[in-house]
Backbone as a chain_set.jsonl record, in Angstrom:
{"seq": "MRRIWMIAILLVLPVTAHAQESGVLGEWLTPIGATVAVYRCNDAVCLKLIALSKNAPSRVDSNNPDPALRKRPLCGLQIGSGFRLAGSNHAEGGQLYDPKSGKTYSGSMAISGASNGDSLNLRGYIGIKLFGRTEVWTRAHENVTTCRE", "coords": {"N": [[85.469, 73.127, 28.242], [88.118, 71.867, 29.812], [90.312, 73.356, 28.949], [89.689, 75.626, 30.635], [90.06, 74.852, 33.149], [92.85, 74.611, 32.919], [93.654, 76.695, 32.699], [92.824, 78.036, 34.881], [94.554, 76.364, 36.784], [96.911, 77.177, 35.597], [96.694, 79.761, 37.257], [96.871, 80.041, 39.672], [99.151, 78.209, 40.561], [101.206, 80.172, 40.873], [100.372, 81.296, 42.881], [100.63, 79.349, 44.942], [102.92, 78.593, 45.133], [104.727, 80.967, 46.088], [103.303, 81.049, 48.499], [104.159, 78.223, 49.694], [106.935, 78.335, 51.007], [108.988, 77.825, 53.031], [110.624, 77.732, 56.124], [113.802, 78.867, 56.025], [114.003, 79.339, 52.973], [113.106, 81.825, 51.113], [110.958, 84.865, 51.171], [112.932, 88.158, 52.272], [112.323, 90.572, 54.473], [115.062, 93.133, 55.176], [116.45, 94.891, 58.033], [116.635, 97.201, 57.151], [114.923, 97.619, 55.394], [115.141, 96.396, 52.742], [114.579, 94.146, 50.702], [115.378, 90.759, 50.394], [115.827, 87.763, 48.805], [116.081, 84.37, 49.766], [117.11, 81.451, 48.515], [117.126, 77.923, 46.441], [120.067, 77.593, 44.733], [121.593, 75.291, 42.806], [122.925, 72.955, 44.731], [123.08, 74.356, 46.865], [122.249, 77.195, 49.166], [121.525, 80.285, 48.651], [121.72, 84.069, 48.714], [120.312, 86.7, 47.54], [119.731, 90.644, 46.735], [116.546, 91.589, 45.968], [115.17, 93.925, 46.201], [115.101, 96.937, 46.953], [115.395, 99.86, 49.905], [113.781, 102.696, 49.831], [114.786, 104.641, 51.039], [117.697, 104.048, 50.405], [121.038, 104.395, 51.098], [122.269, 104.495, 49.245], [122.491, 103.38, 45.462], [124.351, 101.521, 44.387], [127.291, 99.364, 44.584], [128.98, 100.895, 46.152], [130.966, 100.413, 48.569], [132.445, 98.704, 48.14], [135.651, 96.271, 48.239], [136.635, 95.978, 45.814], [137.967, 97.931, 43.857], [136.979, 98.02, 41.072], [134.133, 96.86, 41.138], [133.101, 99.01, 42.41], [130.825, 100.113, 40.989], [128.69, 98.757, 40.288], [125.728, 97.405, 40.643], [123.44, 97.184, 43.219], [120.476, 96.127, 43.178], [119.944, 93.001, 42.489], [122.426, 91.756, 43.066], [123.823, 89.356, 44.233], [124.573, 88.442, 47.478], [124.433, 86.73, 49.814], [126.311, 83.185, 49.768], [127.316, 79.748, 48.676], [125.515, 77.763, 51.576], [124.342, 75.381, 53.526], [121.83, 73.567, 53.821], [120.36, 72.644, 56.876], [118.303, 70.834, 57.543], [115.042, 72.0, 57.156], [114.619, 74.814, 58.75], [117.226, 75.941, 59.442], [120.465, 76.726, 58.388], [123.61, 76.864, 57.436], [127.358, 77.579, 56.909], [127.836, 79.327, 55.049], [128.732, 81.94, 52.847], [128.208, 85.532, 53.396], [128.054, 89.157, 52.374], [128.459, 92.249, 52.913], [127.037, 94.959, 51.558], [126.911, 97.604, 53.032], [129.109, 97.92, 54.168], [131.324, 96.563, 52.846], [132.434, 94.246, 53.122], [133.003, 90.737, 53.45], [131.712, 87.981, 55.283], [131.385, 85.195, 57.384], [128.402, 82.929, 57.613], [125.211, 82.296, 58.845], [122.206, 81.075, 58.983], [118.712, 80.555, 61.079], [115.777, 79.752, 61.804], [113.606, 81.906, 64.003], [112.357, 80.406, 66.932], [110.344, 81.251, 68.403], [108.699, 82.601, 66.153], [106.414, 81.41, 64.818], [107.665, 80.724, 62.306], [108.383, 83.703, 60.98], [110.29, 84.875, 61.495], [114.048, 85.433, 60.61], [116.844, 84.926, 62.143], [119.938, 85.964, 61.124], [123.068, 85.562, 61.132], [126.025, 86.904, 60.817], [129.816, 86.423, 60.822], [133.335, 86.231, 61.909], [135.794, 83.769, 61.845], [134.612, 82.44, 64.227], [131.21, 81.761, 65.587], [131.107, 83.223, 67.879], [132.329, 85.626, 67.546], [130.649, 87.678, 66.37], [128.117, 88.924, 64.681], [124.376, 89.343, 65.107], [121.512, 89.538, 62.669], [117.945, 90.39, 62.587], [115.59, 89.515, 60.561], [112.265, 89.869, 58.552], [109.842, 87.838, 57.436], [108.974, 88.229, 54.455], [105.27, 88.727, 53.671], [103.873, 90.238, 51.885], [103.099, 90.588, 48.359], [106.228, 91.422, 46.723], [107.643, 94.463, 45.18], [110.078, 94.137, 43.205], [113.062, 95.133, 42.118], [114.852, 96.202, 39.026], [116.737, 94.036, 37.666]], "CA": [[85.857, 73.054, 30.08], [89.511, 71.059, 30.168], [90.935, 74.562, 28.746], [88.965, 76.447, 31.686], [90.771, 74.249, 34.214], [94.003, 74.926, 32.374], [93.903, 78.216, 32.992], [92.368, 78.793, 36.784], [95.911, 76.025, 37.544], [97.883, 78.321, 36.176], [96.835, 81.49, 38.006], [97.13, 79.438, 40.789], [100.341, 77.714, 40.964], [102.281, 81.335, 40.95], [100.56, 82.115, 44.39], [100.748, 78.333, 46.029], [104.399, 78.174, 45.166], [105.177, 81.513, 47.311], [102.972, 80.22, 49.84], [104.765, 76.888, 50.33], [108.195, 78.156, 50.962], [109.325, 78.001, 54.548], [111.69, 77.448, 56.83], [114.532, 79.694, 55.83], [113.308, 79.947, 52.297], [111.729, 83.085, 50.546], [111.394, 86.605, 50.377], [112.941, 88.187, 53.847], [112.825, 92.341, 54.73], [115.964, 93.663, 55.937], [116.045, 96.007, 58.936], [116.789, 98.592, 56.938], [113.907, 98.298, 54.07], [115.662, 95.745, 51.567], [114.095, 92.36, 50.418], [116.511, 89.142, 50.282], [115.582, 86.278, 48.309], [116.852, 83.141, 50.181], [116.405, 80.46, 47.37], [118.295, 77.287, 46.36], [121.019, 77.45, 44.037], [122.446, 74.415, 42.926], [123.354, 71.914, 45.706], [123.31, 74.981, 48.208], [121.6, 78.023, 49.503], [122.053, 81.986, 48.229], [121.056, 84.947, 49.426], [119.942, 87.895, 46.508], [119.143, 91.497, 47.055], [115.613, 91.732, 44.888], [114.392, 95.079, 46.191], [115.984, 98.593, 47.762], [114.15, 100.826, 50.441], [113.21, 103.826, 48.772], [115.947, 105.485, 51.632], [118.774, 103.403, 50.309], [121.782, 105.926, 51.015], [123.523, 104.185, 47.382], [121.793, 102.062, 44.906], [125.419, 101.114, 43.583], [128.136, 99.041, 45.439], [130.36, 101.43, 46.472], [132.046, 100.065, 49.383], [133.272, 97.186, 47.348], [137.234, 97.073, 48.099], [137.591, 95.905, 44.603], [137.727, 99.445, 42.789], [136.208, 97.623, 39.484], [133.189, 96.648, 41.094], [132.082, 100.061, 42.98], [129.395, 100.746, 40.051], [127.844, 97.307, 39.681], [123.959, 97.862, 41.187], [122.97, 96.329, 44.228], [119.399, 95.495, 42.768], [120.143, 91.849, 41.845], [123.189, 91.66, 44.123], [124.264, 87.953, 45.221], [124.665, 88.756, 48.858], [125.007, 85.06, 50.262], [126.452, 81.913, 48.893], [127.351, 78.007, 49.696], [124.83, 77.662, 52.511], [124.014, 74.261, 53.643], [120.654, 73.307, 55.01], [120.665, 71.587, 58.189], [116.998, 70.869, 58.257], [114.194, 73.694, 56.796], [114.579, 76.247, 59.616], [118.461, 76.37, 59.408], [121.328, 76.799, 56.831], [125.182, 76.982, 57.994], [128.489, 77.341, 56.55], [127.663, 80.138, 53.635], [129.241, 83.371, 53.063], [127.862, 86.775, 53.715], [128.736, 90.06, 52.038], [127.292, 93.349, 53.539], [127.417, 96.069, 50.987], [127.314, 99.1, 53.502], [130.49, 97.559, 54.711], [132.08, 95.977, 51.781], [133.201, 92.698, 54.284], [132.449, 88.994, 53.763], [131.743, 87.311, 56.575], [131.175, 83.319, 57.317], [126.928, 82.941, 58.006], [124.16, 80.908, 59.263], [121.258, 81.232, 59.446], [117.507, 79.864, 61.625], [114.114, 80.855, 61.825], [113.43, 82.123, 65.428], [111.74, 79.709, 67.364], [108.984, 81.248, 68.72], [108.264, 83.374, 65.972], [105.783, 81.267, 63.597], [108.456, 81.139, 60.997], [107.901, 84.915, 60.168], [111.595, 85.954, 61.733], [115.116, 84.947, 60.281], [118.259, 85.163, 62.92], [120.95, 85.838, 60.143], [124.243, 85.552, 61.897], [128.116, 87.226, 60.077], [130.947, 86.009, 61.73], [134.821, 86.38, 61.693], [135.998, 82.746, 62.653], [133.9, 81.59, 65.283], [130.037, 82.382, 65.315], [131.047, 83.845, 69.531], [132.439, 86.92, 67.076], [129.675, 88.038, 65.193], [126.678, 89.759, 64.702], [122.85, 88.725, 64.47], [120.524, 90.565, 62.189], [116.551, 90.065, 62.102], [114.461, 89.872, 59.3], [111.385, 89.767, 58.878], [109.126, 87.292, 56.33], [107.835, 89.085, 53.341], [104.063, 88.288, 53.396], [102.981, 91.229, 50.6], [103.976, 90.345, 47.352], [107.097, 92.366, 46.807], [107.996, 95.335, 43.666], [111.686, 93.546, 42.691], [114.173, 96.07, 41.27], [115.031, 96.161, 38.37], [118.232, 94.071, 37.302]], "C": [[87.28, 72.596, 30.448], [89.93, 72.522, 29.979], [90.503, 75.883, 29.92], [90.09, 76.131, 33.025], [92.168, 74.402, 33.936], [94.533, 76.064, 33.077], [93.863, 78.322, 34.49], [94.568, 77.559, 37.524], [97.064, 76.807, 37.235], [97.956, 79.422, 36.38], [97.227, 81.342, 39.092], [98.244, 79.282, 41.46], [101.67, 78.66, 41.338], [102.011, 81.539, 42.604], [100.463, 80.567, 45.398], [102.181, 77.947, 46.141], [104.883, 79.011, 46.185], [104.591, 81.607, 48.685], [103.516, 79.296, 50.579], [106.313, 77.114, 50.834], [108.174, 78.883, 52.274], [110.451, 77.602, 55.172], [112.756, 78.909, 56.184], [114.429, 80.361, 54.499], [112.8, 80.977, 52.068], [112.251, 84.395, 50.821], [111.773, 87.106, 51.943], [113.168, 90.085, 53.458], [113.709, 92.103, 55.776], [115.33, 94.428, 56.828], [116.125, 97.438, 58.289], [115.926, 98.677, 55.269], [113.957, 97.306, 52.915], [114.835, 94.873, 51.655], [115.307, 91.899, 50.022], [115.678, 88.185, 50.162], [116.492, 85.331, 48.61], [116.229, 82.053, 49.262], [117.822, 79.341, 47.097], [118.878, 77.506, 44.952], [122.038, 76.7, 43.843], [122.315, 73.304, 43.989], [123.34, 73.064, 47.256], [122.083, 76.183, 48.374], [122.229, 79.728, 49.124], [120.981, 82.767, 48.537], [121.345, 86.203, 48.176], [118.983, 88.911, 46.97], [117.722, 91.812, 45.977], [115.065, 93.2, 44.884], [114.706, 96.064, 47.624], [115.025, 99.183, 48.214], [114.52, 101.989, 49.249], [114.416, 104.9, 49.251], [117.196, 104.637, 51.21], [119.821, 104.663, 50.386], [122.753, 105.783, 49.636], [122.363, 102.706, 46.788], [123.035, 101.031, 44.255], [126.536, 100.311, 44.849], [129.395, 99.595, 45.747], [131.27, 101.074, 47.661], [132.866, 98.787, 48.919], [135.015, 97.64, 47.732], [137.641, 96.591, 46.883], [136.985, 97.669, 43.804], [136.868, 98.927, 41.378], [134.893, 97.55, 39.411], [132.16, 97.509, 41.802], [130.653, 100.742, 42.21], [128.87, 100.135, 40.084], [126.166, 97.722, 40.813], [124.028, 96.843, 41.936], [121.829, 95.326, 44.079], [119.924, 94.379, 42.285], [121.344, 91.283, 42.155], [123.036, 90.207, 44.811], [124.818, 88.323, 46.645], [125.36, 87.888, 49.719], [125.242, 83.791, 49.051], [126.841, 80.593, 49.969], [126.723, 77.784, 51.251], [124.515, 76.229, 52.296], [122.765, 74.389, 54.379], [120.654, 72.05, 55.779], [119.091, 71.572, 58.647], [116.799, 71.905, 57.318], [114.474, 74.425, 57.791], [116.009, 76.678, 59.718], [119.425, 76.053, 58.45], [122.949, 77.333, 57.535], [126.635, 77.175, 56.926], [128.783, 78.017, 54.867], [128.75, 81.111, 53.979], [128.638, 84.908, 52.874], [128.755, 87.929, 52.984], [127.995, 90.936, 52.384], [127.473, 94.619, 52.465], [127.389, 97.202, 51.46], [128.466, 99.013, 54.077], [131.71, 97.419, 53.921], [132.243, 94.749, 52.183], [132.478, 91.799, 53.595], [132.843, 88.468, 54.774], [131.167, 85.584, 56.377], [129.818, 83.552, 57.777], [126.783, 81.829, 58.235], [123.016, 81.727, 59.609], [119.71, 80.414, 59.995], [116.786, 80.824, 61.85], [114.418, 81.012, 63.629], [112.742, 81.229, 65.716], [110.703, 80.023, 67.655], [108.36, 82.41, 67.536], [107.232, 83.046, 64.355], [106.49, 80.713, 62.192], [108.673, 82.828, 60.129], [109.724, 85.633, 60.916], [112.764, 84.884, 61.124], [116.255, 85.54, 61.093], [119.575, 85.065, 61.569], [122.333, 86.166, 61.383], [125.433, 86.124, 60.745], [128.649, 87.249, 61.313], [132.344, 86.237, 60.838], [135.456, 84.679, 62.159], [135.226, 81.928, 62.983], [132.581, 81.969, 65.261], [129.956, 83.315, 66.792], [131.18, 85.597, 68.82], [132.094, 87.532, 66.04], [128.816, 88.911, 65.503], [125.039, 89.196, 64.243], [121.759, 90.004, 63.846], [119.45, 89.738, 61.951], [115.979, 90.321, 61.127], [113.073, 88.906, 59.597], [110.701, 88.692, 57.71], [108.378, 88.196, 55.684], [106.283, 88.761, 52.903], [103.493, 88.947, 52.224], [103.85, 90.559, 49.373], [104.899, 91.419, 46.981], [107.567, 93.294, 45.323], [109.554, 94.92, 43.74], [112.159, 94.555, 41.717], [114.334, 95.811, 40.315], [116.865, 95.45, 37.735], [119.356, 94.988, 36.265]], "O": [[87.651, 73.017, 31.544], [89.912, 73.09, 31.072], [91.08, 76.97, 29.904], [90.735, 76.958, 33.668], [92.828, 74.297, 34.97], [95.522, 76.257, 33.784], [94.823, 78.669, 35.178], [95.405, 77.957, 38.334], [97.962, 77.129, 38.012], [98.842, 80.183, 35.991], [97.875, 82.209, 39.677], [98.537, 79.823, 42.526], [102.732, 78.292, 41.84], [102.875, 81.815, 43.436], [100.22, 80.721, 46.595], [102.628, 77.18, 46.994], [105.417, 78.478, 47.158], [105.114, 82.059, 49.704], [103.502, 79.306, 51.81], [106.952, 76.089, 51.071], [107.671, 79.956, 52.606], [111.299, 77.042, 54.476], [112.157, 79.957, 55.944], [114.625, 81.574, 54.425], [111.875, 81.276, 52.825], [113.376, 84.892, 50.768], [111.109, 86.623, 52.861], [113.839, 90.652, 52.596], [113.586, 91.407, 56.783], [114.139, 94.735, 56.771], [115.775, 98.51, 58.783], [116.162, 99.436, 54.329], [113.008, 97.269, 52.131], [114.251, 94.732, 52.73], [116.154, 92.542, 49.402], [114.927, 87.742, 51.031], [117.56, 85.252, 48.003], [115.024, 81.805, 49.259], [119.006, 79.576, 47.339], [118.077, 77.593, 44.021], [123.154, 76.929, 44.309], [121.23, 72.73, 43.903], [123.535, 72.677, 48.408], [121.047, 76.055, 47.722], [123.361, 80.112, 49.419], [119.789, 82.479, 48.635], [122.496, 86.571, 47.94], [117.872, 88.654, 47.433], [118.099, 92.431, 44.982], [114.588, 93.702, 43.866], [114.561, 95.885, 48.833], [113.957, 99.304, 47.612], [115.235, 102.043, 48.249], [114.951, 105.72, 48.506], [117.912, 104.636, 52.212], [119.559, 105.747, 49.865], [123.589, 106.545, 49.15], [121.814, 101.722, 47.282], [122.759, 99.956, 43.722], [126.502, 100.763, 45.994], [130.513, 99.086, 45.679], [132.409, 101.541, 47.625], [133.767, 98.149, 49.464], [135.542, 98.747, 47.615], [138.845, 96.646, 46.63], [135.922, 98.169, 43.436], [136.134, 99.723, 40.793], [134.245, 97.865, 38.414], [130.963, 97.254, 41.937], [129.798, 101.519, 42.636], [127.779, 100.657, 39.857], [126.145, 98.549, 41.725], [124.515, 95.76, 41.61], [121.847, 94.172, 44.508], [120.632, 94.698, 41.33], [121.541, 90.214, 41.578], [122.274, 89.968, 45.748], [126.028, 88.506, 46.513], [126.457, 88.064, 50.249], [124.677, 83.543, 47.986], [126.774, 80.408, 51.185], [127.564, 77.628, 52.137], [124.406, 75.779, 51.155], [122.602, 75.13, 55.348], [120.862, 70.878, 55.464], [118.645, 72.064, 59.683], [117.665, 72.575, 56.756], [114.844, 75.344, 57.061], [116.144, 77.842, 60.096], [119.221, 75.109, 57.685], [123.007, 78.398, 58.148], [126.47, 76.48, 55.924], [129.469, 77.603, 53.934], [129.454, 81.152, 54.987], [128.833, 85.29, 51.72], [129.978, 87.796, 52.934], [126.788, 90.713, 52.286], [128.377, 95.354, 52.864], [127.743, 98.107, 50.704], [128.94, 100.047, 54.549], [132.806, 97.931, 54.149], [132.152, 93.98, 51.226], [131.361, 92.074, 53.157], [133.995, 88.409, 55.205], [130.679, 85.036, 55.39], [129.816, 84.54, 58.511], [127.441, 80.798, 58.103], [122.921, 82.738, 60.305], [119.451, 79.488, 59.226], [116.875, 82.04, 62.021], [115.233, 80.379, 64.3], [112.155, 80.855, 64.701], [109.799, 79.262, 67.309], [107.5, 83.16, 67.998], [107.151, 83.727, 63.333], [105.86, 80.351, 61.198], [109.028, 82.999, 58.963], [110.106, 86.786, 60.717], [112.529, 83.676, 61.118], [116.649, 86.655, 60.751], [119.995, 83.961, 61.223], [122.299, 86.975, 62.31], [125.517, 85.443, 59.724], [128.309, 87.745, 62.387], [132.475, 86.369, 59.621], [135.456, 84.696, 63.39], [134.992, 80.87, 62.399], [132.646, 83.029, 64.638], [128.982, 84.047, 66.966], [130.527, 86.557, 69.229], [132.757, 87.89, 65.067], [128.8, 89.589, 66.53], [124.734, 88.73, 63.145], [121.368, 91.03, 64.403], [119.556, 88.666, 61.356], [115.842, 91.495, 60.784], [112.819, 87.923, 60.294], [111.397, 88.878, 56.712], [107.408, 88.824, 56.109], [106.112, 88.531, 51.705], [102.671, 88.33, 51.546], [104.999, 90.125, 49.453], [104.337, 92.511, 46.894], [107.839, 92.588, 44.352], [110.218, 95.603, 44.519], [111.632, 94.732, 40.619], [113.892, 94.665, 40.237], [117.855, 96.134, 37.474], [120.552, 94.699, 36.244]]}, "num_chains": 1, "name": "protein.A"}
């Protein structure tokens, strides 16, 4: 009987862990159909591409300003680092890499107030937030089939 309980707990833990992610942490769908994981990395928050859209124009980092990195796969690529949590629904002070342009920006992210935690406003900017662009991501509620790194 004890063994059955242990197996049941092990089967439920992954579902529970996914369901408990809230605030900015979790898996997010971008407007172009990619999936990004926002996760804790040491004392910071990082972002990683974990699934690409079937219609992605490239599977490699072809726009990287460093020619030596232009053939690295986008799958598994860390595109954000150094964010500090300022509460569970906001993170700031990080760096965002945009594979589409090959540029790196300062960044912040916040849960949209009216979204029940299902919309993430990701802002990339140069210098001050006024000179930037916001992209809205949607929380992934389905299990994501991750690409292979």
